[in-house]
mmCIF entry with sequence, helices, sheets and N, C-alpha, C, O atoms, coordinates in Angstrom:
data_MODEL
# 
_entry.id   MODEL 
# 
_entity.id                         1 
_entity.type                       polymer 
_entity.pdbx_number_of_molecules   1 
# 
_entity_poly.entity_id                      1 
_entity_poly.type                           'polypeptide(L)' 
_entity_poly.nstd_linkage                   no 
_entity_poly.nstd_monomer                   no 
_entity_poly.pdbx_seq_one_letter_code       MKGDQEMVSDCTSSSFDRVIAMMNPEDSWVSEWQ 
_entity_poly.pdbx_seq_one_letter_code_can   MKGDQEMVSDCTSSSFDRVIAMMNPEDSWVSEWQ 
_entity_poly.pdbx_strand_id                 A 
# 
loop_
_entity_poly_seq.entity_id 
_entity_poly_seq.num 
_entity_poly_seq.mon_id 
_entity_poly_seq.hetero 
1 1  MET n 
1 2  LYS n 
1 3  GLY n 
1 4  ASP n 
1 5  GLN n 
1 6  GLU n 
1 7  MET n 
1 8  VAL n 
1 9  SER n 
1 10 ASP n 
1 11 CYS n 
1 12 THR n 
1 13 SER n 
1 14 SER n 
1 15 SER n 
1 16 PHE n 
1 17 ASP n 
1 18 ARG n 
1 19 VAL n 
1 20 ILE n 
1 21 ALA n 
1 22 MET n 
1 23 MET n 
1 24 ASN n 
1 25 PRO n 
1 26 GLU n 
1 27 ASP n 
1 28 SER n 
1 29 TRP n 
1 30 VAL n 
1 31 SER n 
1 32 GLU n 
1 33 TRP n 
1 34 GLN n 
# 
_struct_asym.id          A 
_struct_asym.entity_id   1 
# 
loop_
_struct_conf.conf_type_id 
_struct_conf.id 
_struct_conf.pdbx_PDB_helix_id 
_struct_conf.beg_label_comp_id 
_struct_conf.beg_label_asym_id 
_struct_conf.beg_label_seq_id 
_struct_conf.pdbx_beg_PDB_ins_code 
_struct_conf.end_label_comp_id 
_struct_conf.end_label_asym_id 
_struct_conf.end_label_seq_id 
_struct_conf.pdbx_end_PDB_ins_code 
_struct_conf.beg_auth_comp_id 
_struct_conf.beg_auth_asym_id 
_struct_conf.beg_auth_seq_id 
_struct_conf.end_auth_comp_id 
_struct_conf.end_auth_asym_id 
_struct_conf.end_auth_seq_id 
_struct_conf.pdbx_PDB_helix_class 
_struct_conf.details 
_struct_conf.pdbx_PDB_helix_length 
HELX_P HELX_P1 AA1 GLN A 5  ? CYS A 11 ? GLN A 5  CYS A 11 1 ? 7 
HELX_P HELX_P2 AA2 PRO A 25 ? ASP A 27 ? PRO A 25 ASP A 27 5 ? 3 
HELX_P HELX_P3 AA3 SER A 31 ? TRP A 33 ? SER A 31 TRP A 33 5 ? 3 
# 
_struct_conf_type.id          HELX_P 
_struct_conf_type.criteria    ? 
_struct_conf_type.reference   ? 
# 
loop_
_atom_site.group_PDB 
_atom_site.id 
_atom_site.type_symbol 
_atom_site.label_atom_id 
_atom_site.label_alt_id 
_atom_site.label_comp_id 
_atom_site.label_asym_id 
_atom_site.label_entity_id 
_atom_site.label_seq_id 
_atom_site.pdbx_PDB_ins_code 
_atom_site.Cartn_x 
_atom_site.Cartn_y 
_atom_site.Cartn_z 
_atom_site.occupancy 
_atom_site.B_iso_or_equiv 
_atom_site.pdbx_formal_charge 
_atom_site.auth_seq_id 
_atom_site.auth_comp_id 
_atom_site.auth_asym_id 
_atom_site.auth_atom_id 
_atom_site.pdbx_PDB_model_num 
ATOM 1   N N  . MET A 1 1  ? 0.394  -16.001 4.034   1.00 0.00 ? 1  MET A N  1 
ATOM 2   C CA . MET A 1 1  ? -0.541 -15.369 4.957   1.00 0.00 ? 1  MET A CA 1 
ATOM 3   C C  . MET A 1 1  ? -1.976 -15.801 4.667   1.00 0.00 ? 1  MET A C  1 
ATOM 4   O O  . MET A 1 1  ? -2.855 -15.677 5.520   1.00 0.00 ? 1  MET A O  1 
ATOM 5   N N  . LYS A 1 2  ? -2.202 -16.304 3.469   1.00 0.00 ? 2  LYS A N  1 
ATOM 6   C CA . LYS A 1 2  ? -3.559 -16.685 3.089   1.00 0.00 ? 2  LYS A CA 1 
ATOM 7   C C  . LYS A 1 2  ? -4.108 -17.730 4.063   1.00 0.00 ? 2  LYS A C  1 
ATOM 8   O O  . LYS A 1 2  ? -3.506 -18.783 4.274   1.00 0.00 ? 2  LYS A O  1 
ATOM 9   N N  . GLY A 1 3  ? -5.253 -17.415 4.645   1.00 0.00 ? 3  GLY A N  1 
ATOM 10  C CA . GLY A 1 3  ? -5.900 -18.337 5.570   1.00 0.00 ? 3  GLY A CA 1 
ATOM 11  C C  . GLY A 1 3  ? -5.387 -18.261 6.991   1.00 0.00 ? 3  GLY A C  1 
ATOM 12  O O  . GLY A 1 3  ? -5.877 -18.994 7.849   1.00 0.00 ? 3  GLY A O  1 
ATOM 13  N N  . ASP A 1 4  ? -4.427 -17.410 7.273   1.00 0.00 ? 4  ASP A N  1 
ATOM 14  C CA . ASP A 1 4  ? -3.857 -17.299 8.621   1.00 0.00 ? 4  ASP A CA 1 
ATOM 15  C C  . ASP A 1 4  ? -4.156 -15.911 9.177   1.00 0.00 ? 4  ASP A C  1 
ATOM 16  O O  . ASP A 1 4  ? -3.369 -14.981 8.999   1.00 0.00 ? 4  ASP A O  1 
ATOM 17  N N  . GLN A 1 5  ? -5.285 -15.779 9.843   1.00 0.00 ? 5  GLN A N  1 
ATOM 18  C CA . GLN A 1 5  ? -5.742 -14.475 10.344  1.00 0.00 ? 5  GLN A CA 1 
ATOM 19  C C  . GLN A 1 5  ? -4.745 -13.854 11.317  1.00 0.00 ? 5  GLN A C  1 
ATOM 20  O O  . GLN A 1 5  ? -4.564 -12.636 11.316  1.00 0.00 ? 5  GLN A O  1 
ATOM 21  N N  . GLU A 1 6  ? -4.097 -14.668 12.146  1.00 0.00 ? 6  GLU A N  1 
ATOM 22  C CA . GLU A 1 6  ? -3.119 -14.130 13.092  1.00 0.00 ? 6  GLU A CA 1 
ATOM 23  C C  . GLU A 1 6  ? -1.924 -13.513 12.365  1.00 0.00 ? 6  GLU A C  1 
ATOM 24  O O  . GLU A 1 6  ? -1.440 -12.450 12.754  1.00 0.00 ? 6  GLU A O  1 
ATOM 25  N N  . MET A 1 7  ? -1.452 -14.175 11.318  1.00 0.00 ? 7  MET A N  1 
ATOM 26  C CA . MET A 1 7  ? -0.330 -13.645 10.534  1.00 0.00 ? 7  MET A CA 1 
ATOM 27  C C  . MET A 1 7  ? -0.735 -12.350 9.837   1.00 0.00 ? 7  MET A C  1 
ATOM 28  O O  . MET A 1 7  ? 0.045  -11.399 9.801   1.00 0.00 ? 7  MET A O  1 
ATOM 29  N N  . VAL A 1 8  ? -1.941 -12.303 9.286   1.00 0.00 ? 8  VAL A N  1 
ATOM 30  C CA . VAL A 1 8  ? -2.431 -11.080 8.645   1.00 0.00 ? 8  VAL A CA 1 
ATOM 31  C C  . VAL A 1 8  ? -2.451 -9.944  9.652   1.00 0.00 ? 8  VAL A C  1 
ATOM 32  O O  . VAL A 1 8  ? -2.028 -8.832  9.338   1.00 0.00 ? 8  VAL A O  1 
ATOM 33  N N  . SER A 1 9  ? -2.938 -10.209 10.857  1.00 0.00 ? 9  SER A N  1 
ATOM 34  C CA . SER A 1 9  ? -2.988 -9.176  11.900  1.00 0.00 ? 9  SER A CA 1 
ATOM 35  C C  . SER A 1 9  ? -1.593 -8.710  12.302  1.00 0.00 ? 9  SER A C  1 
ATOM 36  O O  . SER A 1 9  ? -1.385 -7.525  12.563  1.00 0.00 ? 9  SER A O  1 
ATOM 37  N N  . ASP A 1 10 ? -0.640 -9.633  12.351  1.00 0.00 ? 10 ASP A N  1 
ATOM 38  C CA . ASP A 1 10 ? 0.728  -9.282  12.738  1.00 0.00 ? 10 ASP A CA 1 
ATOM 39  C C  . ASP A 1 10 ? 1.447  -8.465  11.663  1.00 0.00 ? 10 ASP A C  1 
ATOM 40  O O  . ASP A 1 10 ? 2.286  -7.624  11.987  1.00 0.00 ? 10 ASP A O  1 
ATOM 41  N N  . CYS A 1 11 ? 1.127  -8.702  10.395  1.00 0.00 ? 11 CYS A N  1 
ATOM 42  C CA . CYS A 1 11 ? 1.876  -8.089  9.293   1.00 0.00 ? 11 CYS A CA 1 
ATOM 43  C C  . CYS A 1 11 ? 1.194  -6.891  8.653   1.00 0.00 ? 11 CYS A C  1 
ATOM 44  O O  . CYS A 1 11 ? 1.765  -6.263  7.761   1.00 0.00 ? 11 CYS A O  1 
ATOM 45  N N  . THR A 1 12 ? -0.006 -6.563  9.088   1.00 0.00 ? 12 THR A N  1 
ATOM 46  C CA . THR A 1 12 ? -0.720 -5.438  8.500   1.00 0.00 ? 12 THR A CA 1 
ATOM 47  C C  . THR A 1 12 ? -1.223 -4.499  9.590   1.00 0.00 ? 12 THR A C  1 
ATOM 48  O O  . THR A 1 12 ? -1.167 -4.818  10.778  1.00 0.00 ? 12 THR A O  1 
ATOM 49  N N  . SER A 1 13 ? -1.708 -3.350  9.173   1.00 0.00 ? 13 SER A N  1 
ATOM 50  C CA . SER A 1 13 ? -2.217 -2.347  10.100  1.00 0.00 ? 13 SER A CA 1 
ATOM 51  C C  . SER A 1 13 ? -3.608 -1.914  9.661   1.00 0.00 ? 13 SER A C  1 
ATOM 52  O O  . SER A 1 13 ? -3.893 -1.809  8.468   1.00 0.00 ? 13 SER A O  1 
ATOM 53  N N  . SER A 1 14 ? -4.454 -1.668  10.624  1.00 0.00 ? 14 SER A N  1 
ATOM 54  C CA . SER A 1 14 ? -5.795 -1.180  10.288  1.00 0.00 ? 14 SER A CA 1 
ATOM 55  C C  . SER A 1 14 ? -5.817 0.340   10.190  1.00 0.00 ? 14 SER A C  1 
ATOM 56  O O  . SER A 1 14 ? -6.833 0.926   9.816   1.00 0.00 ? 14 SER A O  1 
ATOM 57  N N  . SER A 1 15 ? -4.699 0.981   10.523  1.00 0.00 ? 15 SER A N  1 
ATOM 58  C CA . SER A 1 15 ? -4.672 2.447   10.469  1.00 0.00 ? 15 SER A CA 1 
ATOM 59  C C  . SER A 1 15 ? -3.507 2.929   9.598   1.00 0.00 ? 15 SER A C  1 
ATOM 60  O O  . SER A 1 15 ? -2.371 3.043   10.059  1.00 0.00 ? 15 SER A O  1 
ATOM 61  N N  . PHE A 1 16 ? -3.814 3.204   8.350   1.00 0.00 ? 16 PHE A N  1 
ATOM 62  C CA . PHE A 1 16 ? -2.840 3.798   7.444   1.00 0.00 ? 16 PHE A CA 1 
ATOM 63  C C  . PHE A 1 16 ? -3.576 4.737   6.519   1.00 0.00 ? 16 PHE A C  1 
ATOM 64  O O  . PHE A 1 16 ? -4.797 4.661   6.389   1.00 0.00 ? 16 PHE A O  1 
ATOM 65  N N  . ASP A 1 17 ? -2.843 5.619   5.880   1.00 0.00 ? 17 ASP A N  1 
ATOM 66  C CA . ASP A 1 17 ? -3.474 6.636   5.043   1.00 0.00 ? 17 ASP A CA 1 
ATOM 67  C C  . ASP A 1 17 ? -2.731 6.776   3.728   1.00 0.00 ? 17 ASP A C  1 
ATOM 68  O O  . ASP A 1 17 ? -1.607 7.278   3.700   1.00 0.00 ? 17 ASP A O  1 
ATOM 69  N N  . ARG A 1 18 ? -3.333 6.346   2.661   1.00 0.00 ? 18 ARG A N  1 
ATOM 70  C CA . ARG A 1 18 ? -2.858 6.529   1.287   1.00 0.00 ? 18 ARG A CA 1 
ATOM 71  C C  . ARG A 1 18 ? -1.406 6.119   1.044   1.00 0.00 ? 18 ARG A C  1 
ATOM 72  O O  . ARG A 1 18 ? -0.502 6.954   1.068   1.00 0.00 ? 18 ARG A O  1 
ATOM 73  N N  . VAL A 1 19 ? -1.203 4.867   0.818   1.00 0.00 ? 19 VAL A N  1 
ATOM 74  C CA . VAL A 1 19 ? 0.117  4.373   0.439   1.00 0.00 ? 19 VAL A CA 1 
ATOM 75  C C  . VAL A 1 19 ? 0.072  4.007   -1.040  1.00 0.00 ? 19 VAL A C  1 
ATOM 76  O O  . VAL A 1 19 ? -0.790 3.241   -1.471  1.00 0.00 ? 19 VAL A O  1 
ATOM 77  N N  . ILE A 1 20 ? 1.003  4.559   -1.812  1.00 0.00 ? 20 ILE A N  1 
ATOM 78  C CA . ILE A 1 20 ? 1.083  4.216   -3.232  1.00 0.00 ? 20 ILE A CA 1 
ATOM 79  C C  . ILE A 1 20 ? 2.536  3.926   -3.596  1.00 0.00 ? 20 ILE A C  1 
ATOM 80  O O  . ILE A 1 20 ? 3.459  4.407   -2.939  1.00 0.00 ? 20 ILE A O  1 
ATOM 81  N N  . ALA A 1 21 ? 2.724  3.146   -4.635  1.00 0.00 ? 21 ALA A N  1 
ATOM 82  C CA . ALA A 1 21 ? 4.051  2.880   -5.179  1.00 0.00 ? 21 ALA A CA 1 
ATOM 83  C C  . ALA A 1 21 ? 3.982  3.099   -6.684  1.00 0.00 ? 21 ALA A C  1 
ATOM 84  O O  . ALA A 1 21 ? 3.020  2.692   -7.336  1.00 0.00 ? 21 ALA A O  1 
ATOM 85  N N  . MET A 1 22 ? 5.004  3.742   -7.227  1.00 0.00 ? 22 MET A N  1 
ATOM 86  C CA . MET A 1 22 ? 5.006  4.049   -8.659  1.00 0.00 ? 22 MET A CA 1 
ATOM 87  C C  . MET A 1 22 ? 6.245  3.478   -9.325  1.00 0.00 ? 22 MET A C  1 
ATOM 88  O O  . MET A 1 22 ? 7.362  3.633   -8.833  1.00 0.00 ? 22 MET A O  1 
ATOM 89  N N  . MET A 1 23 ? 6.027  2.814   -10.454 1.00 0.00 ? 23 MET A N  1 
ATOM 90  C CA . MET A 1 23 ? 7.146  2.276   -11.233 1.00 0.00 ? 23 MET A CA 1 
ATOM 91  C C  . MET A 1 23 ? 7.792  3.374   -12.079 1.00 0.00 ? 23 MET A C  1 
ATOM 92  O O  . MET A 1 23 ? 9.016  3.425   -12.199 1.00 0.00 ? 23 MET A O  1 
ATOM 93  N N  . ASN A 1 24 ? 6.970  4.256   -12.669 1.00 0.00 ? 24 ASN A N  1 
ATOM 94  C CA . ASN A 1 24 ? 7.462  5.341   -13.515 1.00 0.00 ? 24 ASN A CA 1 
ATOM 95  C C  . ASN A 1 24 ? 6.805  6.650   -13.093 1.00 0.00 ? 24 ASN A C  1 
ATOM 96  O O  . ASN A 1 24 ? 5.839  7.079   -13.723 1.00 0.00 ? 24 ASN A O  1 
ATOM 97  N N  . PRO A 1 25 ? 7.304  7.289   -12.047 1.00 0.00 ? 25 PRO A N  1 
ATOM 98  C CA . PRO A 1 25 ? 6.661  8.506   -11.553 1.00 0.00 ? 25 PRO A CA 1 
ATOM 99  C C  . PRO A 1 25 ? 6.601  9.634   -12.577 1.00 0.00 ? 25 PRO A C  1 
ATOM 100 O O  . PRO A 1 25 ? 5.709  10.480  -12.513 1.00 0.00 ? 25 PRO A O  1 
ATOM 101 N N  . GLU A 1 26 ? 7.541  9.656   -13.521 1.00 0.00 ? 26 GLU A N  1 
ATOM 102 C CA . GLU A 1 26 ? 7.529  10.715  -14.536 1.00 0.00 ? 26 GLU A CA 1 
ATOM 103 C C  . GLU A 1 26 ? 6.320  10.594  -15.462 1.00 0.00 ? 26 GLU A C  1 
ATOM 104 O O  . GLU A 1 26 ? 5.829  11.596  -15.983 1.00 0.00 ? 26 GLU A O  1 
ATOM 105 N N  . ASP A 1 27 ? 5.847  9.373   -15.663 1.00 0.00 ? 27 ASP A N  1 
ATOM 106 C CA . ASP A 1 27 ? 4.740  9.119   -16.584 1.00 0.00 ? 27 ASP A CA 1 
ATOM 107 C C  . ASP A 1 27 ? 3.390  9.001   -15.881 1.00 0.00 ? 27 ASP A C  1 
ATOM 108 O O  . ASP A 1 27 ? 2.379  8.737   -16.531 1.00 0.00 ? 27 ASP A O  1 
ATOM 109 N N  . SER A 1 28 ? 3.361  9.190   -14.581 1.00 0.00 ? 28 SER A N  1 
ATOM 110 C CA . SER A 1 28 ? 2.144  8.942   -13.814 1.00 0.00 ? 28 SER A CA 1 
ATOM 111 C C  . SER A 1 28 ? 1.396  10.236  -13.504 1.00 0.00 ? 28 SER A C  1 
ATOM 112 O O  . SER A 1 28 ? 1.971  11.186  -12.974 1.00 0.00 ? 28 SER A O  1 
ATOM 113 N N  . TRP A 1 29 ? 0.106  10.260  -13.842 1.00 0.00 ? 29 TRP A N  1 
ATOM 114 C CA . TRP A 1 29 ? -0.708 11.424  -13.476 1.00 0.00 ? 29 TRP A CA 1 
ATOM 115 C C  . TRP A 1 29 ? -0.946 11.449  -11.971 1.00 0.00 ? 29 TRP A C  1 
ATOM 116 O O  . TRP A 1 29 ? -1.176 12.517  -11.403 1.00 0.00 ? 29 TRP A O  1 
ATOM 117 N N  . VAL A 1 30 ? -0.895 10.285  -11.312 1.00 0.00 ? 30 VAL A N  1 
ATOM 118 C CA . VAL A 1 30 ? -1.088 10.227  -9.858  1.00 0.00 ? 30 VAL A CA 1 
ATOM 119 C C  . VAL A 1 30 ? 0.050  10.951  -9.146  1.00 0.00 ? 30 VAL A C  1 
ATOM 120 O O  . VAL A 1 30 ? -0.177 11.655  -8.162  1.00 0.00 ? 30 VAL A O  1 
ATOM 121 N N  . SER A 1 31 ? 1.279  10.778  -9.646  1.00 0.00 ? 31 SER A N  1 
ATOM 122 C CA . SER A 1 31 ? 2.435  11.393  -8.983  1.00 0.00 ? 31 SER A CA 1 
ATOM 123 C C  . SER A 1 31 ? 2.377  12.916  -9.026  1.00 0.00 ? 31 SER A C  1 
ATOM 124 O O  . SER A 1 31 ? 2.978  13.582  -8.183  1.00 0.00 ? 31 SER A O  1 
ATOM 125 N N  . GLU A 1 32 ? 1.669  13.466  -9.990  1.00 0.00 ? 32 GLU A N  1 
ATOM 126 C CA . GLU A 1 32 ? 1.535  14.921  -10.057 1.00 0.00 ? 32 GLU A CA 1 
ATOM 127 C C  . GLU A 1 32 ? 0.737  15.473  -8.882  1.00 0.00 ? 32 GLU A C  1 
ATOM 128 O O  . GLU A 1 32 ? 0.884  16.643  -8.531  1.00 0.00 ? 32 GLU A O  1 
ATOM 129 N N  . TRP A 1 33 ? -0.096 14.654  -8.280  1.00 0.00 ? 33 TRP A N  1 
ATOM 130 C CA . TRP A 1 33 ? -0.974 15.095  -7.192  1.00 0.00 ? 33 TRP A CA 1 
ATOM 131 C C  . TRP A 1 33 ? -0.437 14.702  -5.821  1.00 0.00 ? 33 TRP A C  1 
ATOM 132 O O  . TRP A 1 33 ? -1.093 14.960  -4.812  1.00 0.00 ? 33 TRP A O  1 
ATOM 133 N N  . GLN A 1 34 ? 0.740  14.085  -5.762  1.00 0.00 ? 34 GLN A N  1 
ATOM 134 C CA . GLN A 1 34 ? 1.298  13.644  -4.483  1.00 0.00 ? 34 GLN A CA 1 
ATOM 135 C C  . GLN A 1 34 ? 2.298  14.642  -3.953  1.00 0.00 ? 34 GLN A C  1 
ATOM 136 O O  . GLN A 1 34 ? 2.870  14.434  -2.883  1.00 0.00 ? 34 GLN A O  1 
# 
């Protein structure tokens, strides 16, 4: 996708709200607040 603005536009969204991914949710202080 690097350098291809059309591909970036097709594969991403300008409207999203707080997406996170956790490898170890038990050990994450962030997961306590989700």
